[in-house]
N, C-alpha and C positions, 0 to 999 in steps of 0.2 A: 692140527691135532691128530694123533695116531688113532687107528681103530680101537686099540685097547683103552686109551684114555677116554674116548667117546663112550665106550661100553661102560666104564666105571662111573662116569658122570650121569649117564642115563639110569644106571642102577642106583646111584645116590638119590635121585629124584624118587624112584620107586620105593626105596627103603624109608625115606622121610614119610611117605604116604602110609607105609605099612605100620610104622611106629605110631602114627596118629590114629590109625584104624584100631590098633591093638588097645590103646588107652581109651579111645572113645567108646569101644565096646564094653569097657569096664566102668563106664560113666565117670571117668576122670576128665575134668573139664580143662581145656587148654586156656591159658591166660597169656596175655601179651603185655608184660610189664615193661616200663621204660628201660632203655639201655643207658641213657645218660642220667646219672644219679648225683645227688648232692654230697654224699659222703663216700670215702674210700672203703674198701674191704679191710676189716681188722683181722689180719691173718699173719702169723709169723713167717709163713713161707710163700706168700703171694703179695705182689705189689700191683696196685691199680694204675691204669693209664690216666694221667691228668689232662684235662682239656680246659680251654678258655673260650667258652661260647660267646662271651662279650667282654668288654673292658673291665667290668666290675666283678664278675663271678668266676669262681673256679668250680669245675664239675669233674666227674670221673666217669669213665666207661666201666660198666659193671663187670666184675669178675664172676658173678653168679647172680641169678635173680632172687636168691634166697631171702634177703631182707624184706623186699617188697612182697614176695609170695607169703611170707609169714604174717605180714601185716594184713594181707587179705584173709588168711586163715583165721586170724584173731577176730575178723569181722564176720565169722561164720561161713566163709567161702571155702568149704571143705573139699578135699580130694581134687587136687589141681595139678597141672603140669605145664612146663615151659619147654619149648623146643626151638632153640634159636642161637644167635651168636653171643659170645662172651669174650672178654679181652683180659689178657694178663701181660704186664710189662716184662720185657726182656726174655720171654719164653719163645725161643727160636731153636729149632733142631729137627732131627729126623722124626721125633715123636711129638714135637711142639710147634705151635704157630701162635703168634700173638692174638690173632682172632680165630676162634674155633667154634664148633657147634656143640652145644651141651643139651642133654635132656635132663631136666630136673623135675622130680615129681614127689608129691606128698600124699600119704594115705592116713586118714584119721580112723581111730577105733578099729585097729586090726591087730594081728599078732605078728611076731617076728617070723614065725614059720610061714605064714601066709604071704607076707611081704616078700620074703626071699623067693618063694615059689613063683610069684608074679614076675620078679626080675629075671629069674632063670628062664621062664617062658619067653620073656622079651628078648633076651640074648640069643635064644634059639632061632629067632628070626634071621640072625646074621651068621652064626657059626654052629657047627656040630661038635660035640665033645663026648668023650667016653663016659664020664661020670662027673658028679659034683662032690668035692671034698670040703667039708667044713672043719676048720681047725682054729683053736684059740691062738692068740698072739703068743701067749706063754708057751703053749705046746709046740708051736712052730720053732721057737728058739731052743727049747729044751730037747726036742727030739732030733733036730738037725744040727745044732751047734753046741749042745750040752751046756747051755747058758740058762741060769735062773735070772730072768729079767728084773726081778724084785730085789735080788741080793747081790748081783754082780756090780762091780765098780767100773768106772771109766777106763781104768788101767786094764781090767780084764777084757773089755771090749776092744781096746787098741791091740792087745796081743792076739785076739781072735781075728781081727781084720788083717794083721800081718801074716797070720797062718794061711789065710786064703788069698794072700797077695793082692788085697784090695788097696788101691791107691788112695792115700789120704792127704788132702791139702789143708793148710792152715790148722794143723792138729790142735794147737793150743786154744783156738777160738771155738772149737766144736764142743757141744754138750753131749751128755750120755745119749740123749734121744737121737742125735745126729749119727752116732755110731750104730745104733740099732737100725736106723734107716738104711745105712750103708750095707749092713748085713742082710736085711730083708730084700734089698735090691739084688744083692748077690744071689740069694736063694732063688728068686723068681727069674733070674737070667741064666743060672748055671745048674741049680740043683733040683728044680721042680720036675715032676713028670709031665710029659707032653700030653696035650689034648684032654687035660683035666681042668675043670673050672673050680678055682679055689675061692672059698669064702673065708676070710680071716676076720675073727671077731674078738671082742673083749680086749681092746687096746689099753695100754697104760693110761692112767688118769692124765698124765702130761700131754697125751695125744687126743684129749677129749674134744677140743675145738667147741662145737655147739651141741655136743652130745651129753645126755645124762650120764652120771656115774653111779655105781653101786658097789657093794662089798661082796667079794667072791673069795672064798678060802682065806679070809683075813686081810685081803688086799683090795684097795679101791681101784676099780677098772672102769673104763669108758664103754658105754653101750654104743660102740662104733664098729662098723664092719666095712671091709673093702673086698672088691672082686678082682681076681687076676686070672689071666689065661695066656699061656704060651709066651710069657715074658712081658705081657702088656698089663698095666694097671688100668682097669676099665671103669671102676666106680667107687664112690665113697659115700657111705650112708650112716645114719644115726637113728637112735631113738631120741627125738629132739628135746633138748633142754627147754624147760618152760619156767625158769626161775630168773627173773631180771637181775636180782642181786648177785647171783653166782656168775651170770654172763658178764655183767658189768665189771666184776673183779677180774675175770679172764681177759677181757678187752684191755683194761687198764694195765695189766701185766705186759701184754704184747706191745702196747704203746710205749712203755718204758724201754723195752728191748729195741724197738724200731723207731726211736725218737728222731733219727735222721730222716726217715721217710714219712713219719706221721707227726710232724712238728707243729702243724696248724692247731690253734686253739679250737675248742668245741668240735673236735673231730668225731665224736660219737653221735650216731644216729639215734636221737632220743625217741623219735616216733617208733622206730623199730624196737628199741629196748622196752618201751612201755607196752608194746603189743605182746611181748614174749609170755607174760603171765596169763595170756588169754588164748593160747594156741591149743590147750588141752593137755591132759596127762599122757595120752597114748597116740602120739603123732610120729609116724616114721617118714623119713625123707631120704632121697638118694640123688646123687648127681652122676650121670653116665656120659662118658666121652663118645659122642656119635661118630666122630672121625676115626677114632681108634677101632670101633666096631667095623667100620668100613675097611680099614687097613687089614684087619684080620680076615674079613670076608674075601678080600681080593689078594691076600697073601703078599702084602708089601710092607716094608719097614721104613717107608718114607711118606710122611703125611701129605706132602705135596701131590702125591699120586692120586689122592682121593678128594682134592680140592679143585675148584675152578681156577683159582689163583692163590698161591701162597703169599705170605707177607713179602718174601724176597723177590717175587715175580711182579709186584705191583708197579 
């Protein structure tokens, strides 16, 4: 092991301690939820790793501790965090590893402003930045691409991608949201100002996932926010949805889209769904990529540089 690699791994240990100390000081309690779970993640863009712990059962390595953490919150276990490993099938690359370290934490009865401030302070443990810029999803597209995301067509987005020479594969199979994601990736890799921490908020309702939605300027938007810095997507957060009926409808829509990967009957985690109505009206949550923070801290664009062993090195 080179001296530089040894330095990074020793610093990794230090930063894990610093994150825990930061959250412990705020009386956020660490929880250690199971990694092996009964049900897969229901997500259009994420696939779970399937396992066979015995001849009879199929289980999954969790993609996030979210479902079990919300079940704890529903039991009045408020203000909690998880710092540990999660798994996502087929995610291998310079910025991705099938097994990676995630910080996920939830704060009850707070405000958006306060929750954002706490996360900015946490990120400051790793990197320095000139300023924080908060911008709505609508404004990001309107100011930088002259696109009205609520009125534009798929054809408009294809033309805009061509203008910026964005490579598009399987164009016929892509949805409007896919083209928006291609453009937002282009923005954060080519157009953003360096050393500015970006908070993007108020995503389209189609990107709500497990977030609440509300009406803004006559359009339904998701109370979802993401954090970006110097080309890195660092975090994904919500004002958490607490309506079982709406969440069930969202999950069933995704299952229809992903029937090839989610074909097993009774795929929904009913215990999780039943808990959703009891997590409270004002719960904020966020998932932060610890390894990506370490990559920024050590100025590397290869995730294996901040891991003891990457998936390809096992």
